[in-house]
C-alpha positions as CSV (number, residue, x, y, z in Angstrom):
1,X,-12.3,6.5,-14.8
2,X,-10.3,4.8,-17.5
3,X,-9.5,1.2,-16.3
4,X,-6.1,-0.3,-16.2
5,X,-4.9,-3.9,-16.3
6,X,-4.0,-5.3,-12.8
7,X,-0.7,-6.8,-13.9
8,X,-1.4,-9.8,-16.1
9,X,-4.4,-11.1,-14.2
10,X,-6.9,-10.0,-16.9
11,X,-8.7,-8.0,-14.2
12,X,-9.4,-4.3,-14.9
13,X,-9.2,-1.7,-12.1
14,X,-9.5,2.0,-11.6
15,X,-6.4,4.2,-11.3
16,X,-7.6,5.1,-7.8
17,X,-8.1,2.3,-5.3
18,X,-10.3,3.0,-2.2
19,X,-8.2,2.2,0.9
20,X,-10.2,1.5,4.0
21,X,-7.7,1.8,6.9
22,X,-9.4,4.9,8.2
23,X,-12.8,3.2,8.4
24,X,-13.4,2.1,12.0
25,X,-12.1,3.2,15.4
26,X,-8.8,4.5,14.1
27,X,-10.5,7.0,11.9
28,X,-14.2,7.2,11.2
29,X,-16.1,5.1,13.7
30,X,-19.5,5.7,12.0
31,X,-20.3,2.6,10.0
32,X,-23.2,4.2,8.1
33,X,-21.0,7.2,7.1
34,X,-18.2,4.8,6.0
35,X,-20.7,2.9,3.8
36,X,-21.9,6.1,2.2
37,X,-18.3,7.0,1.4
38,X,-17.7,3.6,-0.2
39,X,-20.9,4.0,-2.2
40,X,-19.9,7.5,-3.4
41,X,-16.5,6.1,-4.5
42,X,-18.2,3.3,-6.4
43,X,-20.7,5.7,-8.0
44,X,-17.7,7.9,-9.1
45,X,-16.1,5.0,-11.0
46,X,-13.8,3.5,-8.5
47,X,-14.1,-0.3,-8.7
48,X,-11.2,-1.3,-6.5
49,X,-11.4,-1.6,-2.7
50,X,-8.4,-2.5,-0.5
51,X,-8.8,-3.6,3.1
52,X,-7.1,-5.9,5.6
53,X,-8.0,-8.2,8.5
54,X,-6.2,-6.0,11.0
55,X,-7.9,-2.7,10.0
56,X,-10.2,-1.4,12.7
57,X,-9.1,-4.0,15.2
58,X,-10.5,-7.6,15.1
59,X,-11.7,-7.2,11.5
60,X,-14.1,-4.3,12.1
61,X,-13.2,-2.6,8.8
62,X,-13.9,-5.8,6.8
63,X,-17.3,-5.8,8.4
64,X,-17.9,-2.3,7.3
65,X,-16.9,-3.2,3.7
66,X,-19.4,-6.1,3.9
67,X,-22.3,-3.7,4.6
68,X,-21.2,-1.5,1.7
69,X,-21.0,-4.4,-0.8
70,X,-24.5,-5.7,-0.3
71,X,-26.0,-5.8,-3.7
72,X,-22.8,-4.5,-5.3
73,X,-20.3,-7.3,-4.9
74,X,-20.1,-8.1,-8.6
75,X,-19.1,-4.5,-9.4
76,X,-16.1,-4.5,-7.1
77,X,-12.5,-5.9,-7.3
78,X,-12.1,-6.7,-3.6
79,X,-8.6,-6.9,-2.0
80,X,-7.7,-7.8,1.6
81,X,-4.6,-8.9,3.4
82,X,-3.2,-11.4,5.9
83,X,-0.2,-11.2,8.2
84,X,-0.9,-8.8,11.0
85,X,-1.6,-10.0,14.6
86,X,-5.3,-11.0,15.2
87,X,-4.8,-11.8,18.9
88,X,-2.2,-12.5,21.5
89,X,-1.5,-16.0,20.3
90,X,1.8,-15.8,18.2
91,X,0.3,-18.3,15.7
92,X,-2.6,-15.9,14.9
93,X,-0.4,-13.8,12.6
94,X,2.3,-14.2,10.0
95,X,2.7,-16.0,6.7
96,X,2.6,-19.7,7.8
97,X,0.2,-22.1,6.1
98,X,-1.4,-22.7,9.5
99,X,-2.4,-19.1,9.8
100,X,-3.1,-18.2,6.1
101,X,-5.7,-21.0,5.7
102,X,-7.4,-19.9,8.9
103,X,-7.3,-16.2,8.2
104,X,-8.8,-16.4,4.8
105,X,-11.9,-18.1,6.0
106,X,-12.3,-15.5,8.7
107,X,-11.9,-12.7,6.2
108,X,-14.5,-14.4,3.9
109,X,-17.0,-14.5,6.8
110,X,-16.4,-10.9,7.8
111,X,-16.7,-9.7,4.2
112,X,-19.7,-11.8,3.5
113,X,-18.3,-13.1,0.2
114,X,-17.5,-16.5,-1.2
115,X,-14.2,-15.3,-2.8
116,X,-11.6,-12.6,-2.6
117,X,-10.3,-11.1,-5.8
118,X,-6.9,-10.2,-4.5
119,X,-5.4,-11.8,-1.4
120,X,-2.2,-10.1,-0.2
121,X,0.6,-10.9,2.2
122,X,0.6,-7.7,4.2
123,X,4.3,-7.8,5.2
124,X,7.4,-9.8,4.4
125,X,8.3,-12.4,7.0
126,X,11.9,-13.5,6.7
127,X,11.5,-16.2,9.3
128,X,8.9,-18.1,7.1
129,X,10.0,-19.8,3.9
130,X,8.3,-18.1,0.9
131,X,7.4,-21.5,-0.4
132,X,5.3,-22.1,2.7
133,X,3.2,-19.1,2.0
134,X,3.0,-19.7,-1.8
135,X,1.9,-23.3,-1.4
136,X,-0.9,-22.3,1.0
137,X,-2.0,-19.4,-1.3
138,X,-1.9,-21.7,-4.3
139,X,-4.3,-24.2,-2.5
140,X,-6.6,-21.3,-1.7
141,X,-6.6,-20.2,-5.4
142,X,-7.3,-23.7,-6.6
143,X,-10.2,-24.0,-4.1
144,X,-11.7,-20.8,-5.5
145,X,-11.4,-18.8,-2.3
146,X,-9.1,-16.3,-3.9
147,X,-8.7,-15.2,-7.5
148,X,-5.2,-13.7,-7.4
149,X,-2.5,-13.3,-4.8
150,X,-0.1,-10.4,-4.1
151,X,2.4,-9.0,-1.5
152,X,3.1,-5.7,0.1
153,X,6.4,-3.9,0.8
154,X,8.5,-6.8,-0.6
155,X,12.1,-5.8,-1.5
156,X,13.0,-6.2,-5.2
157,X,15.3,-9.2,-4.5
158,X,12.5,-11.0,-2.7
159,X,10.0,-10.3,-5.5
160,X,12.4,-12.0,-7.9
161,X,12.9,-14.9,-5.5
162,X,9.2,-15.4,-5.1
163,X,8.7,-15.5,-8.9
164,X,11.6,-18.0,-9.1
165,X,10.0,-20.3,-6.4
166,X,6.7,-20.2,-8.2
167,X,8.2,-21.2,-11.5
168,X,10.4,-24.0,-10.1
169,X,7.8,-25.4,-7.7
170,X,4.7,-25.1,-10.0
171,X,3.0,-22.7,-7.6
172,X,0.7,-19.7,-8.1
173,X,2.6,-16.5,-8.9
174,X,2.3,-13.3,-6.9
175,X,0.5,-10.9,-9.3
176,X,0.7,-7.6,-7.4
177,X,2.9,-5.6,-5.1
178,X,1.8,-2.8,-2.7
179,X,4.7,-0.4,-1.9
180,X,4.8,3.1,-0.5
181,X,5.2,5.8,-3.2
182,X,4.9,9.5,-3.4
183,X,6.8,12.5,-4.6
184,X,8.7,12.5,-1.3
185,X,9.4,8.8,-1.3
186,X,10.5,7.7,-4.7
187,X,12.9,4.9,-3.7
188,X,10.8,2.2,-5.4
189,X,11.6,3.7,-8.8
190,X,15.1,2.4,-8.5
191,X,14.4,-1.4,-8.4
192,X,10.9,-2.3,-7.2
193,X,8.9,-0.7,-10.0
194,X,11.3,-1.9,-12.8
195,X,11.2,-5.5,-11.4
196,X,7.4,-5.4,-11.2
197,X,7.2,-4.2,-14.8
198,X,9.6,-7.0,-15.9
199,X,7.4,-9.7,-14.3
200,X,4.1,-8.2,-15.3
201,X,3.2,-7.4,-11.6
202,X,0.6,-4.8,-10.9
203,X,1.4,-2.2,-8.3
204,X,-1.0,-0.6,-5.8
205,X,0.9,2.2,-4.2
206,X,0.1,3.4,-0.7
207,X,0.5,6.8,0.9
208,X,0.6,8.8,-2.4
209,X,0.0,11.9,-0.2
210,X,2.9,11.1,2.0
211,X,0.8,10.5,5.1
212,X,-0.8,14.0,4.6
213,X,2.3,16.0,4.0
214,X,1.4,16.4,0.3
215,X,-2.1,17.8,1.1
216,X,-0.5,21.2,1.8
217,X,-2.1,21.4,5.2
218,X,1.1,20.9,7.1
219,X,3.5,23.7,6.2
220,X,6.9,24.8,7.5
221,X,6.3,27.7,9.9
222,X,2.5,27.6,9.5
223,X,-0.5,25.5,8.5
224,X,-2.2,22.9,10.6
225,X,-0.7,20.9,13.4
226,X,-0.6,17.2,12.8
227,X,-3.1,15.2,14.9
228,X,-2.0,13.3,18.0
229,X,-2.8,10.1,16.2
230,X,-0.7,11.0,13.2
231,X,2.2,12.1,15.3
232,X,1.9,8.8,17.2
233,X,2.4,6.7,14.1
234,X,4.8,8.9,12.0
235,X,6.5,11.5,14.2
236,X,9.8,11.5,12.3
237,X,8.1,11.6,8.9
238,X,5.8,14.6,9.9
239,X,8.7,16.6,11.3
240,X,11.4,15.8,8.7
241,X,12.9,19.1,7.6
242,X,13.9,17.8,4.2
243,X,10.3,16.8,3.4
244,X,8.9,20.0,4.8
245,X,11.4,22.0,2.6
246,X,10.3,19.9,-0.4
247,X,6.7,20.7,0.2
248,X,7.4,24.4,0.2
249,X,9.1,24.0,-3.2
250,X,6.3,21.9,-4.6
251,X,3.5,24.3,-3.7
252,X,4.4,26.8,-6.5
253,X,4.8,23.9,-9.0
254,X,1.3,22.9,-8.2
255,X,0.1,26.4,-8.7
256,X,1.9,26.6,-12.1
257,X,0.0,23.4,-13.1
258,X,-3.3,24.9,-12.0
259,X,-3.7,22.2,-9.4
260,X,-3.9,21.8,-5.6
261,X,-0.9,20.1,-4.1
262,X,-3.1,17.1,-3.3
263,X,-4.1,16.7,-7.0
264,X,-0.5,17.2,-8.2
265,X,0.7,14.5,-5.8
266,X,-1.9,12.0,-6.9
267,X,-1.5,12.7,-10.6
268,X,2.3,12.2,-10.1
269,X,1.9,8.7,-8.7
270,X,-0.4,7.3,-11.4
271,X,1.8,8.9,-14.2
272,X,4.5,6.3,-13.7
273,X,3.9,3.5,-16.3
274,X,4.6,0.7,-13.8
275,X,1.9,2.0,-11.3
276,X,-1.5,0.4,-11.6
277,X,-3.5,2.2,-8.9
278,X,-2.9,4.8,-6.1
279,X,-4.6,3.9,-2.9
280,X,-6.6,6.8,-1.5
281,X,-7.7,6.8,2.2
282,X,-10.5,9.3,2.8
283,X,-11.8,9.6,6.3
284,X,-14.8,11.8,5.5
285,X,-17.0,12.5,2.5
286,X,-15.4,15.9,2.1
287,X,-12.0,14.2,1.8
288,X,-13.2,11.8,-0.8
289,X,-14.9,14.6,-2.9
290,X,-11.7,16.5,-2.9
291,X,-9.7,13.5,-4.1
292,X,-12.2,12.7,-6.8
293,X,-12.1,16.3,-8.0
294,X,-8.6,15.8,-9.2
295,X,-9.1,12.4,-10.9
296,X,-8.7,13.7,-14.4
297,X,-5.5,15.7,-13.7
298,X,-2.5,15.0,-15.9
299,X,1.1,16.4,-15.7
300,X,3.1,17.5,-18.6
301,X,6.8,17.0,-19.0
302,X,7.7,20.5,-17.8
303,X,5.9,19.9,-14.5
304,X,7.4,16.5,-14.1
305,X,10.9,17.9,-14.7
306,X,10.4,20.5,-12.0
307,X,9.2,17.8,-9.6
308,X,12.4,15.8,-10.4
309,X,14.4,18.9,-9.5
310,X,12.8,18.9,-6.0
311,X,13.1,15.2,-5.4
312,X,15.2,13.3,-7.9
313,X,14.0,10.0,-9.4
314,X,14.7,7.0,-7.1
315,X,15.3,9.1,-4.0
316,X,13.6,8.7,-0.6
317,X,13.9,12.0,1.3
318,X,13.5,10.1,4.5
319,X,11.8,7.0,5.9
320,X,8.1,6.7,6.7
321,X,8.0,5.4,10.3
322,X,5.5,2.7,9.5
323,X,7.3,1.3,6.4
324,X,8.8,-2.2,6.4
325,X,12.4,-2.3,7.4
326,X,14.4,-5.4,6.5
327,X,15.9,-7.2,9.6
328,X,19.4,-6.6,8.3
329,X,18.8,-2.8,8.7
330,X,16.6,-3.0,11.8
331,X,18.7,-5.4,13.9
332,X,22.4,-4.3,14.5
333,X,23.6,-7.8,15.2
334,X,22.8,-8.9,11.7
335,X,25.2,-6.3,10.2
336,X,28.0,-6.3,12.9
337,X,30.4,-9.1,13.6
338,X,30.7,-9.9,17.3
339,X,33.8,-8.4,19.0
340,X,35.4,-11.8,19.3
341,X,34.8,-12.5,15.6
342,X,36.4,-9.2,14.6
343,X,39.4,-9.8,16.8
344,X,39.9,-13.3,15.3
345,X,39.6,-11.8,11.8
346,X,42.2,-9.2,12.6
347,X,44.6,-11.9,13.8
348,X,44.2,-13.6,10.4
């Protein structure tokens, strides 16, 4: 695989990043099989692995990655994340200095490494000052525990704010963003990707196959039934008529390109000039082999134009249930004046 620069870090990474969320009890519980899958990905030229402390529950996925990296650590750009709950204690989560400095040491122990190449804030946290998180991450970078820092699902305005805080306060800069992106969810093309390009921020896009809809396995009026686990996490997404209709229109486009729908979808995401890597999340060796088979696929302008006709640039056909939703959208009281306030305003 031809390597790409990870933003302006100087680090070179593969256009596919191996995501590990399916390794462990939520997907593939066989540690040895997961290790074989990781080794197969590395042997195929993938040098980028993304995990998180919450994956697998209580850090189990990080422990699986540790087994796979024995003797191969120097060949891998290793990324993990902090923010999700690691216990019932409300202080064992989030983006506070208190938790970040504790969580990074726990991830280092579970991963069996002395440093993390890319340490990412897993979700925005409006209740925590961004300077709080950046100051802690800067100290970790200066201590040599992490090489670069990034964020995930940050809205464009908050990406700019974080860059401004870093410049004004002399703190480390976020170097990467990890947003959702696929043919069915192109909203980040409107602001997030242009902002990332402007600031030299690398992007690792997740769900390039739209949580499985773009594999072609789930079809309108036929195909496989989504698993109970998938329906538990993304029921609206998997049953969205607009998305299912779009899949039906994309299948013949993939056939025209001589590709499976899976390969068309992956090629689409890494075609965007602001995208560094697409995160793939195989659960089995067969899944990985299928994904790797399309690694060399490219899309010409005619195919890209036809995709634009199905889902226009910058458009999300519908939300992904697990995507980050800003509090202003999720909490009605933040966008509605109280009745008394409205009455007072009406009175002048």
